C-alpha positions in Angstrom: 136.5 68.5 69.1 132.7 68.9 69.1 132.4 66.6 72.1 135.0 68.5 74.1 133.4 71.8 73.2 129.9 70.5 74.2 131.1 69.6 77.7 131.7 73.4 78.3 128.3 74.5 76.9 126.2 76.5 79.4 122.7 77.7 78.5 122.5 81.3 79.8 119.9 81.5 82.6 118.3 84.7 81.1 117.9 82.9 77.8 116.5 79.8 79.4 113.9 81.8 81.5 112.9 83.8 78.4 112.5 80.6 76.3 115.2 81.8 73.9 116.4 79.1 71.5 118.6 79.0 68.4 121.4 77.3 66.5 124.6 79.0 65.4 128.1 78.2 64.3 131.4 79.0 66.0 134.8 79.0 64.4 137.9 78.9 66.5 141.6 78.3 66.2 143.8 76.3 68.6 147.6 76.5 68.8 149.9 73.6 68.9 149.3 73.0 72.6 145.5 73.1 72.2 144.9 76.6 73.6 142.2 78.7 71.9 143.9 81.6 70.2 140.7 83.1 68.5 137.0 82.4 68.4 134.2 84.0 66.4 130.6 83.4 65.6 130.2 82.7 61.9 126.5 82.1 61.9 124.5 83.7 64.7 121.6 82.1 66.6 119.4 85.1 66.3 119.8 86.0 69.9 122.8 88.1 71.1 122.9 86.3 74.5 123.3 82.9 72.8 125.9 84.3 70.4 128.0 85.6 73.3 127.8 82.1 74.9 129.1 80.5 71.6 132.4 82.5 71.9 132.6 82.1 75.7 132.1 78.3 75.4 135.1 78.0 73.1 137.3 79.9 75.5 136.1 77.9 78.5 136.9 74.7 76.7 140.5 75.7 76.3 142.8 73.9 76.3 141.7 71.2 73.8 143.7 68.1 73.2 146.8 69.1 71.3 146.4 68.7 67.5 148.5 66.1 65.7 151.9 67.4 64.7 151.6 70.3 67.2 150.4 72.7 64.5 147.7 75.3 64.8 144.3 74.2 63.5 140.9 75.9 62.7 137.6 74.3 63.5 134.0 75.3 62.7 131.3 73.7 64.8 127.5 74.0 64.8 126.0 74.4 68.3 122.3 74.4 69.2 120.5 75.8 72.2 117.2 74.1 72.5 114.9 73.8 75.5 113.3 70.4 76.1 
C-alpha cells in the first residue's frame, strides 16, 4: 500500500520553493474494490500545504488494488516531504 501511495506523491511547488519540509501520517479507508472512501491526516507535518497534499495523495492513488476478501480496510502510512 505504501508503495502504491508513494507513486502518487507530489511535492507542492510552493512548499518546494519555500524550502518547506516535514513528515506526517495519513490514515485512509478503502472499500472492497480498492476505492478510497475516506482520508485524514492523523499527524501533521507542521505545514498546512504539506498536510493538504497528504490527503490529496490518498485520493489521487485511488483505486488501490482490491483488498483480500473484498472487505473494506483501514491503513495508516507515514509520509515524508524532504528536499535533497
